[in-house]
Wavefront OBJ file of the C-alpha trace (Angstrom):
o trace
v -13.795 59.460 -27.242
v -13.291 55.447 -26.888
v -14.921 55.169 -30.302
v -12.580 57.703 -31.927
v -9.774 55.730 -30.869
v -10.880 52.521 -31.988
v -11.894 53.877 -35.406
v -9.227 52.676 -38.060
v -9.719 55.810 -40.029
v -8.598 57.776 -37.194
v -4.875 56.578 -37.623
v -2.557 57.667 -40.298
v -0.765 54.536 -41.552
v 2.446 56.268 -42.206
v 2.944 57.655 -38.772
v 2.065 54.118 -37.240
v 4.950 52.555 -39.491
v 7.541 55.333 -38.726
v 6.774 54.857 -34.989
v 7.267 51.182 -35.127
v 10.314 50.832 -37.449
v 12.993 51.576 -35.005
v 11.559 49.049 -32.543
v 11.512 46.529 -35.164
v 14.906 47.021 -36.664
v 16.869 46.265 -33.559
v 15.584 42.857 -32.783
v 16.124 42.005 -36.737
v 19.673 43.382 -36.447
v 20.657 41.268 -33.455
v 18.694 37.972 -34.987
v 20.903 38.745 -38.221
v 24.176 38.907 -36.173
v 23.436 35.721 -34.022
v 22.736 33.825 -37.305
v 25.836 35.313 -38.706
v 27.990 34.100 -35.926
v 26.107 30.633 -36.027
v 26.925 30.387 -39.845
v 30.618 31.170 -39.325
v 31.115 29.107 -36.149
v 33.553 26.143 -36.543
v 33.885 23.252 -34.143
v 37.028 23.410 -32.081
v 39.520 21.018 -33.277
v 41.624 18.646 -31.014
v 44.537 19.321 -33.522
v 46.501 22.428 -32.241
v 47.052 25.337 -34.737
v 46.040 28.780 -35.650
v 42.168 29.264 -34.926
v 39.715 29.921 -37.510
v 38.049 33.151 -36.261
v 35.671 33.780 -38.986
v 38.080 33.024 -41.884
v 40.815 35.409 -40.560
v 42.960 32.679 -39.183
v 43.289 30.958 -42.784
v 44.327 34.472 -44.272
v 46.893 34.981 -41.489
v 48.034 31.283 -42.091
v 48.295 31.617 -45.853
v 49.772 34.898 -45.545
v 52.621 33.672 -43.424
v 53.523 30.909 -45.855
v 53.604 33.367 -48.663
v 55.807 35.764 -46.860
v 58.191 33.377 -44.912
v 58.350 30.483 -47.386
v 57.169 27.125 -46.700
v 60.097 25.829 -44.921
v 60.531 28.900 -42.401
v 56.643 28.880 -41.819
v 56.620 25.134 -41.162
v 59.287 25.681 -38.688
v 57.674 28.629 -36.994
v 54.423 26.552 -36.491
v 56.347 23.588 -35.418
v 58.046 25.777 -32.739
v 54.712 27.403 -31.928
v 52.331 24.631 -31.707
v 54.445 21.190 -31.829
v 55.016 18.557 -34.476
v 51.603 17.950 -35.494
v 49.787 21.447 -36.775
v 46.792 22.311 -38.622
v 47.075 25.359 -40.906
v 45.378 26.495 -43.872
v 47.085 26.859 -47.347
v 45.177 28.482 -50.232
v 41.941 28.156 -48.248
v 42.454 24.325 -47.677
v 43.174 22.769 -44.384
v 46.712 21.242 -44.249
v 48.346 19.360 -41.775
v 52.021 19.782 -40.923
v 53.580 16.633 -39.618
v 57.387 16.665 -38.380
v 59.694 15.392 -35.925
l 1 2 3 4 5 6 7 8 9 10 11 12 13 14 15 16 17 18 19 20 21 22 23 24 25 26 27 28 29 30 31 32 33 34 35 36 37 38 39 40 41 42 43 44 45 46 47 48 49 50 51 52 53 54 55 56 57 58 59 60 61 62 63 64 65 66 67 68 69 70 71 72 73 74 75 76 77 78 79 80 81 82 83 84 85 86 87 88 89 90 91 92 93 94 95 96 97 98 99
């Protein structure tokens, strides 16, 4: 009986692959999610402004400038964050300085 279990011809390779696939995919998915988060991670800036949040912050910031116009959007960010603000316009980091 022990010799039968040690015999490599005794096992069907397709059943072995199908049995181990779910156990392997979970750690691979977790690793991919972790690498994705590390890739999108940005250092926090000491300059106030909307957060980066995996690219959502720049989209919201740019949309606000398109929707409200430059003057009104600058006034909004100055009231919200102060007189020195970091925002994104067209995907580029932009600083608004006002007094």
